[in-house]
HTML snippet that shows the backbone in 3Dmol.js (N, CA, C, O; Angstrom):
<script src="https://3Dmol.org/build/3Dmol-min.js"></script>
<div id="view" style="width:600px;height:400px;position:relative"></div>
<script>
const pdb = `
ATOM      1  N   MET A   1    -183.981  53.022  -2.170  1.00  0.00           N
ATOM      2  CA  MET A   1    -183.978  54.429  -2.517  1.00  0.00           C
ATOM      3  C   MET A   1    -184.591  54.623  -3.903  1.00  0.00           C
ATOM      4  O   MET A   1    -184.368  53.819  -4.808  1.00  0.00           O
ATOM      5  N   ALA A   2    -185.346  55.670  -4.054  1.00  0.00           N
ATOM      6  CA  ALA A   2    -186.044  55.953  -5.307  1.00  0.00           C
ATOM      7  C   ALA A   2    -185.049  56.316  -6.413  1.00  0.00           C
ATOM      8  O   ALA A   2    -183.991  56.892  -6.157  1.00  0.00           O
ATOM      9  N   HIS A   3    -185.411  55.968  -7.622  1.00  0.00           N
ATOM     10  CA  HIS A   3    -184.637  56.334  -8.810  1.00  0.00           C
ATOM     11  C   HIS A   3    -184.941  57.803  -9.124  1.00  0.00           C
ATOM     12  O   HIS A   3    -186.070  58.138  -9.484  1.00  0.00           O
ATOM     13  N   MET A   4    -183.955  58.664  -8.991  1.00  0.00           N
ATOM     14  CA  MET A   4    -184.151  60.094  -9.219  1.00  0.00           C
ATOM     15  C   MET A   4    -183.616  60.466 -10.604  1.00  0.00           C
ATOM     16  O   MET A   4    -182.601  59.939 -11.059  1.00  0.00           O
ATOM     17  N   VAL A   5    -184.327  61.387 -11.258  1.00  0.00           N
ATOM     18  CA  VAL A   5    -183.922  61.877 -12.575  1.00  0.00           C
ATOM     19  C   VAL A   5    -184.073  63.392 -12.609  1.00  0.00           C
ATOM     20  O   VAL A   5    -184.824  63.974 -11.827  1.00  0.00           O
ATOM     21  N   PHE A   6    -183.351  64.014 -13.523  1.00  0.00           N
ATOM     22  CA  PHE A   6    -183.607  65.417 -13.820  1.00  0.00           C
ATOM     23  C   PHE A   6    -184.641  65.392 -14.939  1.00  0.00           C
ATOM     24  O   PHE A   6    -184.312  65.096 -16.088  1.00  0.00           O
ATOM     25  N   CYS A   7    -185.890  65.703 -14.603  1.00  0.00           N
ATOM     26  CA  CYS A   7    -187.013  65.556 -15.526  1.00  0.00           C
ATOM     27  C   CYS A   7    -186.903  66.548 -16.687  1.00  0.00           C
ATOM     28  O   CYS A   7    -186.788  67.757 -16.484  1.00  0.00           O
ATOM     29  N   ALA A   8    -186.941  66.012 -17.897  1.00  0.00           N
ATOM     30  CA  ALA A   8    -186.862  66.836 -19.099  1.00  0.00           C
ATOM     31  C   ALA A   8    -188.068  67.765 -19.218  1.00  0.00           C
ATOM     32  O   ALA A   8    -187.944  68.866 -19.754  1.00  0.00           O
ATOM     33  N   LYS A   9    -189.214  67.346 -18.735  1.00  0.00           N
ATOM     34  CA  LYS A   9    -190.430  68.156 -18.855  1.00  0.00           C
ATOM     35  C   LYS A   9    -190.484  69.245 -17.794  1.00  0.00           C
ATOM     36  O   LYS A   9    -190.830  70.387 -18.099  1.00  0.00           O
ATOM     37  N   TYR A  10    -190.148  68.912 -16.560  1.00  0.00           N
ATOM     38  CA  TYR A  10    -190.274  69.863 -15.446  1.00  0.00           C
ATOM     39  C   TYR A  10    -188.978  70.566 -15.086  1.00  0.00           C
ATOM     40  O   TYR A  10    -188.981  71.473 -14.253  1.00  0.00           O
ATOM     41  N   LYS A  11    -187.877  70.168 -15.693  1.00  0.00           N
ATOM     42  CA  LYS A  11    -186.573  70.796 -15.443  1.00  0.00           C
ATOM     43  C   LYS A  11    -186.258  70.840 -13.946  1.00  0.00           C
ATOM     44  O   LYS A  11    -185.824  71.860 -13.412  1.00  0.00           O
ATOM     45  N   ALA A  12    -186.490  69.698 -13.285  1.00  0.00           N
ATOM     46  CA  ALA A  12    -186.238  69.589 -11.849  1.00  0.00           C
ATOM     47  C   ALA A  12    -185.902  68.143 -11.512  1.00  0.00           C
ATOM     48  O   ALA A  12    -186.273  67.220 -12.237  1.00  0.00           O
ATOM     49  N   GLU A  13    -185.195  67.961 -10.402  1.00  0.00           N
ATOM     50  CA  GLU A  13    -184.889  66.629  -9.892  1.00  0.00           C
ATOM     51  C   GLU A  13    -186.161  66.040  -9.303  1.00  0.00           C
ATOM     52  O   GLU A  13    -186.760  66.619  -8.396  1.00  0.00           O
ATOM     53  N   MET A  14    -186.573  64.889  -9.820  1.00  0.00           N
ATOM     54  CA  MET A  14    -187.823  64.265  -9.397  1.00  0.00           C
ATOM     55  C   MET A  14    -187.662  62.756  -9.399  1.00  0.00           C
ATOM     56  O   MET A  14    -186.689  62.218  -9.929  1.00  0.00           O
ATOM     57  N   GLU A  15    -188.637  62.080  -8.794  1.00  0.00           N
ATOM     58  CA  GLU A  15    -188.613  60.623  -8.780  1.00  0.00           C
ATOM     59  C   GLU A  15    -188.903  60.091 -10.174  1.00  0.00           C
ATOM     60  O   GLU A  15    -189.864  60.502 -10.826  1.00  0.00           O
ATOM     61  N   GLY A  16    -188.048  59.161 -10.625  1.00  0.00           N
ATOM     62  CA  GLY A  16    -188.189  58.592 -11.956  1.00  0.00           C
ATOM     63  C   GLY A  16    -189.003  57.317 -11.962  1.00  0.00           C
ATOM     64  O   GLY A  16    -189.519  56.880 -10.933  1.00  0.00           O
ATOM     65  N   LEU A  17    -189.107  56.733 -13.131  1.00  0.00           N
ATOM     66  CA  LEU A  17    -189.839  55.482 -13.309  1.00  0.00           C
ATOM     67  C   LEU A  17    -189.081  54.328 -12.652  1.00  0.00           C
ATOM     68  O   LEU A  17    -187.869  54.412 -12.455  1.00  0.00           O
ATOM     69  N   ASP A  18    -189.783  53.270 -12.321  1.00  0.00           N
ATOM     70  CA  ASP A  18    -189.168  52.101 -11.704  1.00  0.00           C
ATOM     71  C   ASP A  18    -188.362  51.277 -12.703  1.00  0.00           C
ATOM     72  O   ASP A  18    -187.411  50.590 -12.333  1.00  0.00           O
ATOM     73  N   GLU A  19    -188.753  51.354 -13.972  1.00  0.00           N
ATOM     74  CA  GLU A  19    -188.058  50.618 -15.026  1.00  0.00           C
ATOM     75  C   GLU A  19    -188.348  51.302 -16.360  1.00  0.00           C
ATOM     76  O   GLU A  19    -189.309  52.064 -16.470  1.00  0.00           O
ATOM     77  N   PRO A  20    -187.520  51.033 -17.377  1.00  0.00           N
ATOM     78  CA  PRO A  20    -187.776  51.631 -18.697  1.00  0.00           C
ATOM     79  C   PRO A  20    -189.134  51.181 -19.230  1.00  0.00           C
ATOM     80  O   PRO A  20    -189.497  50.015 -19.075  1.00  0.00           O
ATOM     81  N   PRO A  21    -189.890  52.081 -19.854  1.00  0.00           N
ATOM     82  CA  PRO A  21    -191.213  51.722 -20.369  1.00  0.00           C
ATOM     83  C   PRO A  21    -191.162  50.866 -21.632  1.00  0.00           C
ATOM     84  O   PRO A  21    -192.135  50.190 -21.965  1.00  0.00           O
ATOM     85  N   PHE A  22    -190.031  50.895 -22.333  1.00  0.00           N
ATOM     86  CA  PHE A  22    -189.867  50.128 -23.570  1.00  0.00           C
ATOM     87  C   PHE A  22    -188.469  49.523 -23.583  1.00  0.00           C
ATOM     88  O   PHE A  22    -187.547  50.061 -22.970  1.00  0.00           O
ATOM     89  N   ASP A  23    -188.318  48.418 -24.273  1.00  0.00           N
ATOM     90  CA  ASP A  23    -187.021  47.774 -24.427  1.00  0.00           C
ATOM     91  C   ASP A  23    -186.359  48.326 -25.687  1.00  0.00           C
ATOM     92  O   ASP A  23    -186.233  47.634 -26.697  1.00  0.00           O
ATOM     93  N   SER A  24    -185.937  49.599 -25.602  1.00  0.00           N
ATOM     94  CA  SER A  24    -185.309  50.266 -26.745  1.00  0.00           C
ATOM     95  C   SER A  24    -184.459  51.422 -26.229  1.00  0.00           C
ATOM     96  O   SER A  24    -184.482  51.743 -25.041  1.00  0.00           O
ATOM     97  N   ASP A  25    -183.710  52.041 -27.137  1.00  0.00           N
ATOM     98  CA  ASP A  25    -182.932  53.213 -26.750  1.00  0.00           C
ATOM     99  C   ASP A  25    -183.843  54.340 -26.280  1.00  0.00           C
ATOM    100  O   ASP A  25    -183.513  55.056 -25.335  1.00  0.00           O
ATOM    101  N   PHE A  26    -184.986  54.496 -26.939  1.00  0.00           N
ATOM    102  CA  PHE A  26    -185.933  55.543 -26.536  1.00  0.00           C
ATOM    103  C   PHE A  26    -186.482  55.254 -25.138  1.00  0.00           C
ATOM    104  O   PHE A  26    -186.665  56.175 -24.341  1.00  0.00           O
ATOM    105  N   GLY A  27    -186.741  53.993 -24.841  1.00  0.00           N
ATOM    106  CA  GLY A  27    -187.190  53.610 -23.506  1.00  0.00           C
ATOM    107  C   GLY A  27    -186.154  53.953 -22.453  1.00  0.00           C
ATOM    108  O   GLY A  27    -186.503  54.403 -21.361  1.00  0.00           O
ATOM    109  N   GLN A  28    -184.877  53.744 -22.772  1.00  0.00           N
ATOM    110  CA  GLN A  28    -183.799  54.099 -21.846  1.00  0.00           C
ATOM    111  C   GLN A  28    -183.712  55.608 -21.648  1.00  0.00           C
ATOM    112  O   GLN A  28    -183.477  56.088 -20.538  1.00  0.00           O
ATOM    113  N   LYS A  29    -183.904  56.353 -22.742  1.00  0.00           N
ATOM    114  CA  LYS A  29    -183.879  57.816 -22.652  1.00  0.00           C
ATOM    115  C   LYS A  29    -184.986  58.308 -21.721  1.00  0.00           C
ATOM    116  O   LYS A  29    -184.756  59.195 -20.899  1.00  0.00           O
ATOM    117  N   ILE A  30    -186.170  57.743 -21.846  1.00  0.00           N
ATOM    118  CA  ILE A  30    -187.289  58.112 -20.972  1.00  0.00           C
ATOM    119  C   ILE A  30    -186.969  57.743 -19.532  1.00  0.00           C
ATOM    120  O   ILE A  30    -187.193  58.543 -18.623  1.00  0.00           O
ATOM    121  N   PHE A  31    -186.447  56.539 -19.314  1.00  0.00           N
ATOM    122  CA  PHE A  31    -186.108  56.076 -17.976  1.00  0.00           C
ATOM    123  C   PHE A  31    -185.119  57.022 -17.297  1.00  0.00           C
ATOM    124  O   PHE A  31    -185.226  57.285 -16.099  1.00  0.00           O
ATOM    125  N   LYS A  32    -184.160  57.531 -18.065  1.00  0.00           N
ATOM    126  CA  LYS A  32    -183.102  58.373 -17.508  1.00  0.00           C
ATOM    127  C   LYS A  32    -183.499  59.839 -17.361  1.00  0.00           C
ATOM    128  O   LYS A  32    -182.807  60.591 -16.675  1.00  0.00           O
ATOM    129  N   SER A  33    -184.614  60.270 -17.999  1.00  0.00           N
ATOM    130  CA  SER A  33    -184.884  61.712 -17.990  1.00  0.00           C
ATOM    131  C   SER A  33    -186.355  62.106 -17.903  1.00  0.00           C
ATOM    132  O   SER A  33    -186.702  63.247 -18.209  1.00  0.00           O
ATOM    133  N   VAL A  34    -187.231  61.181 -17.490  1.00  0.00           N
ATOM    134  CA  VAL A  34    -188.652  61.515 -17.351  1.00  0.00           C
ATOM    135  C   VAL A  34    -189.124  61.076 -15.963  1.00  0.00           C
ATOM    136  O   VAL A  34    -188.882  59.947 -15.537  1.00  0.00           O
ATOM    137  N   SER A  35    -189.791  61.980 -15.279  1.00  0.00           N
ATOM    138  CA  SER A  35    -190.291  61.695 -13.927  1.00  0.00           C
ATOM    139  C   SER A  35    -191.578  60.876 -13.967  1.00  0.00           C
ATOM    140  O   SER A  35    -192.253  60.793 -14.994  1.00  0.00           O
ATOM    141  N   GLN A  36    -191.897  60.274 -12.826  1.00  0.00           N
ATOM    142  CA  GLN A  36    -193.170  59.549 -12.715  1.00  0.00           C
ATOM    143  C   GLN A  36    -194.338  60.490 -12.967  1.00  0.00           C
ATOM    144  O   GLN A  36    -195.314  60.108 -13.613  1.00  0.00           O
ATOM    145  N   LYS A  37    -194.248  61.716 -12.463  1.00  0.00           N
ATOM    146  CA  LYS A  37    -195.331  62.687 -12.654  1.00  0.00           C
ATOM    147  C   LYS A  37    -195.544  62.972 -14.145  1.00  0.00           C
ATOM    148  O   LYS A  37    -196.674  62.939 -14.632  1.00  0.00           O
ATOM    149  N   ALA A  38    -194.453  63.250 -14.863  1.00  0.00           N
ATOM    150  CA  ALA A  38    -194.563  63.537 -16.301  1.00  0.00           C
ATOM    151  C   ALA A  38    -195.067  62.315 -17.062  1.00  0.00           C
ATOM    152  O   ALA A  38    -195.853  62.453 -17.999  1.00  0.00           O
ATOM    153  N   TRP A  39    -194.625  61.121 -16.669  1.00  0.00           N
ATOM    154  CA  TRP A  39    -195.085  59.905 -17.332  1.00  0.00           C
ATOM    155  C   TRP A  39    -196.590  59.727 -17.142  1.00  0.00           C
ATOM    156  O   TRP A  39    -197.300  59.379 -18.085  1.00  0.00           O
ATOM    157  N   GLY A  40    -197.072  59.964 -15.928  1.00  0.00           N
ATOM    158  CA  GLY A  40    -198.510  59.857 -15.665  1.00  0.00           C
ATOM    159  C   GLY A  40    -199.307  60.827 -16.523  1.00  0.00           C
ATOM    160  O   GLY A  40    -200.389  60.490 -17.005  1.00  0.00           O
ATOM    161  N   GLU A  41    -198.774  62.035 -16.715  1.00  0.00           N
ATOM    162  CA  GLU A  41    -199.444  63.010 -17.577  1.00  0.00           C
ATOM    163  C   GLU A  41    -199.439  62.530 -19.032  1.00  0.00           C
ATOM    164  O   GLU A  41    -200.413  62.720 -19.761  1.00  0.00           O
ATOM    165  N   TRP A  42    -198.332  61.906 -19.442  1.00  0.00           N
ATOM    166  CA  TRP A  42    -198.284  61.373 -20.803  1.00  0.00           C
ATOM    167  C   TRP A  42    -199.334  60.284 -21.002  1.00  0.00           C
ATOM    168  O   TRP A  42    -199.999  60.252 -22.038  1.00  0.00           O
ATOM    169  N   VAL A  43    -199.491  59.398 -20.031  1.00  0.00           N
ATOM    170  CA  VAL A  43    -200.472  58.318 -20.149  1.00  0.00           C
ATOM    171  C   VAL A  43    -201.864  58.902 -20.396  1.00  0.00           C
ATOM    172  O   VAL A  43    -202.613  58.399 -21.233  1.00  0.00           O
ATOM    173  N   GLU A  44    -202.204  59.957 -19.671  1.00  0.00           N
ATOM    174  CA  GLU A  44    -203.505  60.612 -19.879  1.00  0.00           C
ATOM    175  C   GLU A  44    -203.579  61.261 -21.260  1.00  0.00           C
ATOM    176  O   GLU A  44    -204.611  61.173 -21.926  1.00  0.00           O
ATOM    177  N   ARG A  45    -202.505  61.908 -21.695  1.00  0.00           N
ATOM    178  CA  ARG A  45    -202.468  62.529 -23.022  1.00  0.00           C
ATOM    179  C   ARG A  45    -202.606  61.461 -24.099  1.00  0.00           C
ATOM    180  O   ARG A  45    -203.311  61.657 -25.089  1.00  0.00           O
ATOM    181  N   GLN A  46    -201.935  60.337 -23.906  1.00  0.00           N
ATOM    182  CA  GLN A  46    -202.008  59.254 -24.886  1.00  0.00           C
ATOM    183  C   GLN A  46    -203.434  58.723 -25.013  1.00  0.00           C
ATOM    184  O   GLN A  46    -203.899  58.461 -26.122  1.00  0.00           O
ATOM    185  N   LYS A  47    -204.124  58.565 -23.899  1.00  0.00           N
ATOM    186  CA  LYS A  47    -205.531  58.119 -23.940  1.00  0.00           C
ATOM    187  C   LYS A  47    -206.368  59.091 -24.755  1.00  0.00           C
ATOM    188  O   LYS A  47    -207.185  58.678 -25.578  1.00  0.00           O
ATOM    189  N   MET A  48    -206.163  60.387 -24.524  1.00  0.00           N
ATOM    190  CA  MET A  48    -206.914  61.402 -25.258  1.00  0.00           C
ATOM    191  C   MET A  48    -206.606  61.315 -26.748  1.00  0.00           C
ATOM    192  O   MET A  48    -207.519  61.387 -27.571  1.00  0.00           O
ATOM    193  N   LEU A  49    -205.324  61.160 -27.109  1.00  0.00           N
ATOM    194  CA  LEU A  49    -204.953  61.064 -28.520  1.00  0.00           C
ATOM    195  C   LEU A  49    -205.570  59.827 -29.170  1.00  0.00           C
ATOM    196  O   LEU A  49    -206.085  59.896 -30.285  1.00  0.00           O
ATOM    197  N   LEU A  50    -205.516  58.707 -28.472  1.00  0.00           N
ATOM    198  CA  LEU A  50    -206.116  57.484 -29.003  1.00  0.00           C
ATOM    199  C   LEU A  50    -207.604  57.685 -29.276  1.00  0.00           C
ATOM    200  O   LEU A  50    -208.116  57.256 -30.310  1.00  0.00           O
ATOM    201  N   ASN A  51    -208.290  58.337 -28.347  1.00  0.00           N
ATOM    202  CA  ASN A  51    -209.732  58.557 -28.507  1.00  0.00           C
ATOM    203  C   ASN A  51    -210.053  59.617 -29.551  1.00  0.00           C
ATOM    204  O   ASN A  51    -210.900  59.395 -30.416  1.00  0.00           O
ATOM    205  N   GLU A  52    -209.393  60.757 -29.483  1.00  0.00           N
ATOM    206  CA  GLU A  52    -209.699  61.863 -30.403  1.00  0.00           C
ATOM    207  C   GLU A  52    -209.404  61.505 -31.858  1.00  0.00           C
ATOM    208  O   GLU A  52    -210.162  61.867 -32.758  1.00  0.00           O
ATOM    209  N   TYR A  53    -208.306  60.797 -32.083  1.00  0.00           N
ATOM    210  CA  TYR A  53    -207.932  60.420 -33.453  1.00  0.00           C
ATOM    211  C   TYR A  53    -208.427  59.027 -33.829  1.00  0.00           C
ATOM    212  O   TYR A  53    -208.183  58.553 -34.938  1.00  0.00           O
ATOM    213  N   ARG A  54    -209.124  58.375 -32.899  1.00  0.00           N
ATOM    214  CA  ARG A  54    -209.648  57.034 -33.123  1.00  0.00           C
ATOM    215  C   ARG A  54    -208.560  56.091 -33.649  1.00  0.00           C
ATOM    216  O   ARG A  54    -208.738  55.394 -34.647  1.00  0.00           O
ATOM    217  N   LEU A  55    -207.430  56.099 -32.939  1.00  0.00           N
ATOM    218  CA  LEU A  55    -206.277  55.307 -33.341  1.00  0.00           C
ATOM    219  C   LEU A  55    -206.441  53.855 -32.922  1.00  0.00           C
ATOM    220  O   LEU A  55    -207.079  53.549 -31.914  1.00  0.00           O
ATOM    221  N   GLN A  56    -205.868  52.987 -33.697  1.00  0.00           N
ATOM    222  CA  GLN A  56    -205.797  51.569 -33.371  1.00  0.00           C
ATOM    223  C   GLN A  56    -204.348  51.304 -32.971  1.00  0.00           C
ATOM    224  O   GLN A  56    -203.480  51.200 -33.837  1.00  0.00           O
ATOM    225  N   PRO A  57    -204.074  51.193 -31.654  1.00  0.00           N
ATOM    226  CA  PRO A  57    -202.691  51.182 -31.175  1.00  0.00           C
ATOM    227  C   PRO A  57    -201.845  50.009 -31.645  1.00  0.00           C
ATOM    228  O   PRO A  57    -200.625  50.039 -31.480  1.00  0.00           O
ATOM    229  N   TRP A  58    -202.444  48.984 -32.221  1.00  0.00           N
ATOM    230  CA  TRP A  58    -201.663  47.854 -32.708  1.00  0.00           C
ATOM    231  C   TRP A  58    -201.122  48.096 -34.115  1.00  0.00           C
ATOM    232  O   TRP A  58    -200.341  47.290 -34.619  1.00  0.00           O
ATOM    233  N   THR A  59    -201.530  49.207 -34.763  1.00  0.00           N
ATOM    234  CA  THR A  59    -201.032  49.492 -36.112  1.00  0.00           C
ATOM    235  C   THR A  59    -199.717  50.265 -36.047  1.00  0.00           C
ATOM    236  O   THR A  59    -199.482  51.047 -35.126  1.00  0.00           O
ATOM    237  N   ARG A  60    -198.876  50.031 -37.037  1.00  0.00           N
ATOM    238  CA  ARG A  60    -197.585  50.711 -37.111  1.00  0.00           C
ATOM    239  C   ARG A  60    -197.772  52.233 -37.186  1.00  0.00           C
ATOM    240  O   ARG A  60    -197.030  52.980 -36.548  1.00  0.00           O
ATOM    241  N   GLU A  61    -198.752  52.690 -37.958  1.00  0.00           N
ATOM    242  CA  GLU A  61    -198.977  54.127 -38.112  1.00  0.00           C
ATOM    243  C   GLU A  61    -199.326  54.778 -36.775  1.00  0.00           C
ATOM    244  O   GLU A  61    -198.806  55.844 -36.448  1.00  0.00           O
ATOM    245  N   ALA A  62    -200.187  54.149 -36.018  1.00  0.00           N
ATOM    246  CA  ALA A  62    -200.576  54.698 -34.712  1.00  0.00           C
ATOM    247  C   ALA A  62    -199.386  54.706 -33.764  1.00  0.00           C
ATOM    248  O   ALA A  62    -199.181  55.676 -33.034  1.00  0.00           O
ATOM    249  N   GLN A  63    -198.606  53.638 -33.771  1.00  0.00           N
ATOM    250  CA  GLN A  63    -197.442  53.560 -32.897  1.00  0.00           C
ATOM    251  C   GLN A  63    -196.420  54.639 -33.239  1.00  0.00           C
ATOM    252  O   GLN A  63    -195.873  55.289 -32.348  1.00  0.00           O
ATOM    253  N   GLU A  64    -196.168  54.827 -34.530  1.00  0.00           N
ATOM    254  CA  GLU A  64    -195.221  55.864 -34.956  1.00  0.00           C
ATOM    255  C   GLU A  64    -195.728  57.247 -34.563  1.00  0.00           C
ATOM    256  O   GLU A  64    -194.952  58.077 -34.089  1.00  0.00           O
ATOM    257  N   PHE A  65    -197.011  57.502 -34.753  1.00  0.00           N
ATOM    258  CA  PHE A  65    -197.609  58.778 -34.376  1.00  0.00           C
ATOM    259  C   PHE A  65    -197.462  59.014 -32.870  1.00  0.00           C
ATOM    260  O   PHE A  65    -197.087  60.107 -32.446  1.00  0.00           O
ATOM    261  N   LEU A  66    -197.755  57.997 -32.069  1.00  0.00           N
ATOM    262  CA  LEU A  66    -197.670  58.147 -30.614  1.00  0.00           C
ATOM    263  C   LEU A  66    -196.233  58.372 -30.150  1.00  0.00           C
ATOM    264  O   LEU A  66    -196.005  59.145 -29.220  1.00  0.00           O
ATOM    265  N   VAL A  67    -195.271  57.718 -30.775  1.00  0.00           N
ATOM    266  CA  VAL A  67    -193.864  57.945 -30.418  1.00  0.00           C
ATOM    267  C   VAL A  67    -193.465  59.382 -30.757  1.00  0.00           C
ATOM    268  O   VAL A  67    -192.770  60.028 -29.973  1.00  0.00           O
ATOM    269  N   GLU A  68    -193.890  59.885 -31.903  1.00  0.00           N
ATOM    270  CA  GLU A  68    -193.613  61.283 -32.268  1.00  0.00           C
ATOM    271  C   GLU A  68    -194.212  62.234 -31.235  1.00  0.00           C
ATOM    272  O   GLU A  68    -193.556  63.172 -30.782  1.00  0.00           O
ATOM    273  N   GLN A  69    -195.467  61.977 -30.871  1.00  0.00           N
ATOM    274  CA  GLN A  69    -196.144  62.828 -29.894  1.00  0.00           C
ATOM    275  C   GLN A  69    -195.468  62.740 -28.528  1.00  0.00           C
ATOM    276  O   GLN A  69    -195.324  63.750 -27.839  1.00  0.00           O
ATOM    277  N   MET A  70    -195.055  61.539 -28.138  1.00  0.00           N
ATOM    278  CA  MET A  70    -194.391  61.345 -26.850  1.00  0.00           C
ATOM    279  C   MET A  70    -193.058  62.088 -26.822  1.00  0.00           C
ATOM    280  O   MET A  70    -192.723  62.739 -25.833  1.00  0.00           O
ATOM    281  N   ASN A  71    -192.307  61.987 -27.904  1.00  0.00           N
ATOM    282  CA  ASN A  71    -191.020  62.674 -27.991  1.00  0.00           C
ATOM    283  C   ASN A  71    -191.220  64.182 -27.860  1.00  0.00           C
ATOM    284  O   ASN A  71    -190.469  64.846 -27.146  1.00  0.00           O
ATOM    285  N   ASP A  72    -192.217  64.720 -28.535  1.00  0.00           N
ATOM    286  CA  ASP A  72    -192.505  66.153 -28.458  1.00  0.00           C
ATOM    287  C   ASP A  72    -193.018  66.531 -27.062  1.00  0.00           C
ATOM    288  O   ASP A  72    -192.685  67.600 -26.550  1.00  0.00           O
ATOM    289  N   PHE A  73    -193.812  65.676 -26.457  1.00  0.00           N
ATOM    290  CA  PHE A  73    -194.372  65.938 -25.132  1.00  0.00           C
ATOM    291  C   PHE A  73    -193.267  66.075 -24.091  1.00  0.00           C
ATOM    292  O   PHE A  73    -193.302  66.989 -23.266  1.00  0.00           O
ATOM    293  N   PHE A  74    -192.284  65.171 -24.122  1.00  0.00           N
ATOM    294  CA  PHE A  74    -191.219  65.186 -23.124  1.00  0.00           C
ATOM    295  C   PHE A  74    -190.039  66.071 -23.498  1.00  0.00           C
ATOM    296  O   PHE A  74    -189.487  66.758 -22.639  1.00  0.00           O
ATOM    297  N   PHE A  75    -189.647  66.065 -24.759  1.00  0.00           N
ATOM    298  CA  PHE A  75    -188.380  66.678 -25.141  1.00  0.00           C
ATOM    299  C   PHE A  75    -188.521  67.832 -26.129  1.00  0.00           C
ATOM    300  O   PHE A  75    -187.522  68.438 -26.515  1.00  0.00           O
ATOM    301  N   GLY A  76    -189.745  68.140 -26.542  1.00  0.00           N
ATOM    302  CA  GLY A  76    -189.963  69.211 -27.513  1.00  0.00           C
ATOM    303  C   GLY A  76    -190.836  70.308 -26.946  1.00  0.00           C
ATOM    304  O   GLY A  76    -190.685  70.722 -25.796  1.00  0.00           O
ATOM    305  N   ALA A  77    -191.754  70.769 -27.781  1.00  0.00           N
ATOM    306  CA  ALA A  77    -192.619  71.892 -27.417  1.00  0.00           C
ATOM    307  C   ALA A  77    -193.799  71.475 -26.536  1.00  0.00           C
ATOM    308  O   ALA A  77    -194.573  72.327 -26.101  1.00  0.00           O
ATOM    309  N   GLY A  78    -193.940  70.197 -26.273  1.00  0.00           N
ATOM    310  CA  GLY A  78    -195.028  69.744 -25.407  1.00  0.00           C
ATOM    311  C   GLY A  78    -196.135  69.023 -26.130  1.00  0.00           C
ATOM    312  O   GLY A  78    -197.023  68.455 -25.493  1.00  0.00           O
ATOM    313  N   GLY A  79    -196.102  69.032 -27.436  1.00  0.00           N
ATOM    314  CA  GLY A  79    -197.141  68.349 -28.209  1.00  0.00           C
ATOM    315  C   GLY A  79    -198.359  69.238 -28.400  1.00  0.00           C
ATOM    316  O   GLY A  79    -198.690  70.058 -27.543  1.00  0.00           O
ATOM    317  N   THR A  80    -199.003  69.065 -29.512  1.00  0.00           N
ATOM    318  CA  THR A  80    -200.191  69.856 -29.800  1.00  0.00           C
ATOM    319  C   THR A  80    -201.433  69.008 -29.576  1.00  0.00           C
ATOM    320  O   THR A  80    -201.431  67.797 -29.793  1.00  0.00           O
ATOM    321  N   LEU A  81    -202.475  69.665 -29.142  1.00  0.00           N
ATOM    322  CA  LEU A  81    -203.750  68.987 -28.943  1.00  0.00           C
ATOM    323  C   LEU A  81    -204.522  68.982 -30.260  1.00  0.00           C
ATOM    324  O   LEU A  81    -204.363  69.898 -31.066  1.00  0.00           O
ATOM    325  N   PRO A  82    -205.348  67.976 -30.491  1.00  0.00           N
ATOM    326  CA  PRO A  82    -206.175  67.974 -31.696  1.00  0.00           C
ATOM    327  C   PRO A  82    -207.062  69.232 -31.717  1.00  0.00           C
ATOM    328  O   PRO A  82    -207.556  69.665 -30.676  1.00  0.00           O
ATOM    329  N   LYS A  83    -207.257  69.807 -32.902  1.00  0.00           N
ATOM    330  CA  LYS A  83    -208.023  71.056 -32.980  1.00  0.00           C
ATOM    331  C   LYS A  83    -209.466  70.896 -32.496  1.00  0.00           C
ATOM    332  O   LYS A  83    -210.091  71.862 -32.060  1.00  0.00           O
ATOM    333  N   GLU A  84    -209.989  69.664 -32.575  1.00  0.00           N
ATOM    334  CA  GLU A  84    -211.373  69.433 -32.141  1.00  0.00           C
ATOM    335  C   GLU A  84    -211.491  69.167 -30.639  1.00  0.00           C
ATOM    336  O   GLU A  84    -212.594  69.106 -30.097  1.00  0.00           O
ATOM    337  N   PHE A  85    -210.341  69.009 -29.971  1.00  0.00           N
ATOM    338  CA  PHE A  85    -210.361  68.619 -28.551  1.00  0.00           C
ATOM    339  C   PHE A  85    -210.935  69.738 -27.685  1.00  0.00           C
ATOM    340  O   PHE A  85    -210.544  70.900 -27.799  1.00  0.00           O
ATOM    341  N   VAL A  86    -211.861  69.360 -26.828  1.00  0.00           N
ATOM    342  CA  VAL A  86    -212.425  70.268 -25.826  1.00  0.00           C
ATOM    343  C   VAL A  86    -212.148  69.636 -24.465  1.00  0.00           C
ATOM    344  O   VAL A  86    -212.612  68.535 -24.173  1.00  0.00           O
ATOM    345  N   ALA A  87    -211.393  70.342 -23.649  1.00  0.00           N
ATOM    346  CA  ALA A  87    -211.049  69.817 -22.325  1.00  0.00           C
ATOM    347  C   ALA A  87    -212.309  69.636 -21.495  1.00  0.00           C
ATOM    348  O   ALA A  87    -213.189  70.497 -21.509  1.00  0.00           O
ATOM    349  N   PRO A  88    -212.406  68.518 -20.766  1.00  0.00           N
ATOM    350  CA  PRO A  88    -213.581  68.321 -19.917  1.00  0.00           C
ATOM    351  C   PRO A  88    -213.631  69.362 -18.807  1.00  0.00           C
ATOM    352  O   PRO A  88    -212.604  69.736 -18.241  1.00  0.00           O
ATOM    353  N   SER A  89    -214.835  69.821 -18.506  1.00  0.00           N
ATOM    354  CA  SER A  89    -214.969  70.811 -17.432  1.00  0.00           C
ATOM    355  C   SER A  89    -214.976  70.085 -16.101  1.00  0.00           C
ATOM    356  O   SER A  89    -215.526  68.991 -15.975  1.00  0.00           O
ATOM    357  N   SER A  90    -214.359  70.710 -15.114  1.00  0.00           N
ATOM    358  CA  SER A  90    -214.241  70.086 -13.790  1.00  0.00           C
ATOM    359  C   SER A  90    -215.458  70.323 -12.955  1.00  0.00           C
ATOM    360  O   SER A  90    -215.522  69.866 -11.813  1.00  0.00           O
TER     361      SER A  90
END
`;
const viewer = $3Dmol.createViewer("view");
viewer.addModel(pdb, "pdb");
viewer.setStyle({}, {cartoon: {color: "spectrum"}});
viewer.zoomTo();
viewer.render();
</script>
């Protein structure tokens, strides 16, 4: 049976992740309250942030920035896009 969560982003009961994304309290919080759909959207947002800000993900500063953005994306106002970001046209 699928792991079901009440998704913090979508405010609905949805299928959750198969396992915590991180071995930390924050990883457990995500596991218990973020859906697979919301996580997939975060992965795409994270790629955009890495590219737009030219982040080096192995640095502490980039990791801290991404955790802040992830927290806001799931549990806050949704996160802000870089002012220079232009969404690709479909």
